[in-house]
N, C-alpha and C positions, 0 to 999 in steps of 0.2 A: 953297763949292759949286762942284762941277764945272762946266765946259759943258754935259754932257749932262745933268744933274740941271736946269739952269737953263731948258735946252729943253724938256725935259718938264714943268717945271712952267708955265711960259709957255704949252704947250699945253692944258694942264688949264685953266688959268684961262680960256683963250678957249672954252673947251667949257663951264664949269661951270653957265652958266645952264641950257642946253638938257639937262646932265644933270640936274640937280636937279629942273625942272620933270617931266622923263621919269621919273624915279625915283618922285617923288610921285604922277603920274599911273598907272604902274602900280602902285605897291603900293595905290592908292587903288580900282583897277579891280579889283585881288583881293579887299579886301572888299567890295566891291558885288558880286562874283561868288558871294562866301560868304552875304551877306545874301539874294542871288535864292536860292540852292540849300536855306537854310534854310526859306524862304517854301514854297518846292515840297514840301521834306520833312515841314512842318506840315501844309501841306492834301493831303499824298499825293497828288500828282496826275504822279509819273513817267511811269505808264503812259498817260495823255491825252496828255502832252508827246511820247512816242514815237511815237503814231500820228500825228503830224504832219510826222514827217521823211521826205522823198523816199526813196524806193527807192534811188536811186543812192548818196546818203549811207550809207545802210545797208550796200549793198555793200562802198564803199570803207573804211568803218570794220570790217566784217567781224566776228568774234567780239568786237571789244572794243565793239562797239554797244550792250550789254545794261550794261556797266561805264559806259560814256560816259553812259548816261540815269540816273545814278544820283547820290545827293548827293556821292559822292567823285569822281566823273567831272566834273559842274559845278565844282565847287573846282578843279580841275587844270585845266579848259579855258584859262584863261590862258596856259598854259605852250606850245599848240600853236596858241591861235587865229591865223587867217592875218595879221589885220591887227596884232596884236600882233608877230608873228614877223616880219612885213612892215617893220614900224615899226623895231624892231632891228636886222635886217638894213641897213636903208635908213641906219640912225644909223653902222652899225658901217662902210660903204662911205664915208660923207662923211668920219669919221674917218681910215679909211685912205688915203685919196688927199690927206691933209693936205700931202706933199712938192709933188704937182702944184698944190697952191693956192700955195703958197709959192713956189714958182718962178715962178707966170703973177705973182705981185702983187709980184716982186722981192725980197721977203722974204727968198730963201735966199741972196742976194747978200750979205745982212747976216751970215747965221749961218756963212756959210762964209769970212768976213773974219777970222773968229775961228780960234785954232787946234782946228779940230775937224774930224776925219775924215769923209768923206762917210757911212762905213758907221751912225755914229751916227744919222745922221737916220733911216735906214730902222729901227734898233734903236729909237729913240724912238717910230717909229710903232707899232712891233709892242706895246711896252709901253704906250702909250696906248689903244690899242684894247682891250688885255687888261684893263687896271684899268676903264675903262669899263663892259665887259661884267660884269666882277663886280660892279661898283656898280649896275648895273640888276638884274641878277638878285639880289645879295642884298637890294636892294630889294623885289622880287617876294615873296620866300623870307618879309622880313619882314612885309609886308602880309598874307600867307596864315597865317603863324601867329596874329598879332595879331590878325586877323579871326577866326579860329576861337575864341581864348581869350575875346574879347571877345562873340561872337555866338552860337554855336552850345556845346550841352552836350557832354560830353567822350563821352557815348554816342550821338552822333549817327552815329557810323563815319566819324571823321575821315580823311583818307589818310593814310598813315604817314610820319614825317619820311625813310626811305629813298626813299619814292616822289616826294617832294617835290624832293628834292635831286637825284634822277637825273634828273627832268625839266629841271630847272635846269642841270645839268652835259650834258646831249644838248643843249639850247638852245644853252648857252655854246658849246659846240665847233662847232657850226653857225655861228655869228656868227664863230666867231675864223677858220673854213673860208672864209666871204665875204671876211674882211677880208684873208686871204693873195691871194685872187683879186684883190681891187680895188686892193691894194698893188702887183701886179705889171702890172697893167694902167695902173694912176697912175705907178709910176714911168717907163714906156715911153711916156706921153701927154705933148703939150704943155700941155693945159687941163684943169684939175679937170672941170667939164662933162662933156667929150668921156670922160672917164675913169667917172666917175659913171654916165652915161648906159648906157655900154656895157655895164658891171658890174650895172646895174639890169636891162637886157635880157638878160643873160647869167641873172640871176638867175630872171627873171618865164619865161624861155623852159625852161630844165631843171626849175622849179617844174612847168609844165604838163606838161612831157614826164615827170616823175613820177608825175604824177597820172593821164594815160593809161594809162601805163604799168603801173598798178595794177589798171585796169579792162579792158584790151583787150591779150589776149596777144601780137599782132604787135610791140607797142610793149615789152613787158617787158624783152627783153635790150637794146636802146637805151636804155631808162630808168636803166641802172646806171651811166650815164656823169653823172647827175645828182646832186648833195652829197645832194639833200634826200630820195633813194634812203636814205641810209644815219641819216635821222633817224627814230626810230620811236619817238612817243609812245604810240601805240597800244598797242604790245607791252607799254611799261611798265605800262601802265594793268590789263592782264590779268595782272601780279604778277610779270610777268618779269624778270630781271637786265639791266642795261644790257648790251649785245652789243658784246663786246670788239672784233669784228670791224668793225662799223659805226664805233665810236669811232676805231679805228684808221683808215679811211680817212677820216673828217674831219680828222683828225690830219694826215694824208697830203696832202690837198689844201691844207691851211692851210701846211704846210712846204715843199712845193711851190712855193706862191706866195709865201713869204717868201725862198727862195731866190734864185727870179726877181728879186723885186725888187731885192734886193744887187747882182745882174749887172746888171741895167738901171742902175740908179740911178748905179751907178759908172763905168758907159761913157757916160752921155748928158750932152748941153751942156746945161747950167742956165741960158742966157741967154735972155732973156724977149724 
């Protein structure tokens, strides 16, 4: 086994408990959403539920509001719920700042005492975040399909497999985008807490900027710098295909972050 493979396996082992717990939680959340959506479908109370939604949320969701207030929309809500999205991004940030944590703890000295080039540290972190994101999104998709198969008849208006897959891909690219940003900041920071805090504040700021840009015209152009501007689950609910331009923008954010991480890590002092 190569040094890179050993390092990746070590990182996966350290994260395995949290990953398994989150995977089970996300899959279970999807199953509970399906059970809840099915109870509303049986009682036929979607219209009553729609009446309780505040007007500003209706305006934010736009034409997708009617689709959202349906069986298919509620089943899919886990893929863009702010709490789920925020939790996944937070985990991504924690994984992407692994090099900073290893420097802070002194473990990086042990890693580089072996014949392993510095760039493999960053490559390991990219592979680690991509694998973990794939695992968690795969667990969500499994929870969705198992829940539908076990709890809901097939004539209830299931979301299509293309829709679920598109939502997962869109969310996965958003996670990859923030992993690139966090990795660049982490490879330039002396402390993991500082890198994670800065990235978290940046994520919150850009999320709020995107939110305001969607409802307030003066901020619409400024909101284009936010990665969340290119995350479009509501468009997918309306039956549109994954927008190639938005996917490329998220991938570009990630690629620039990864490139900067390589540069910063190759030039930094790893002493702690």
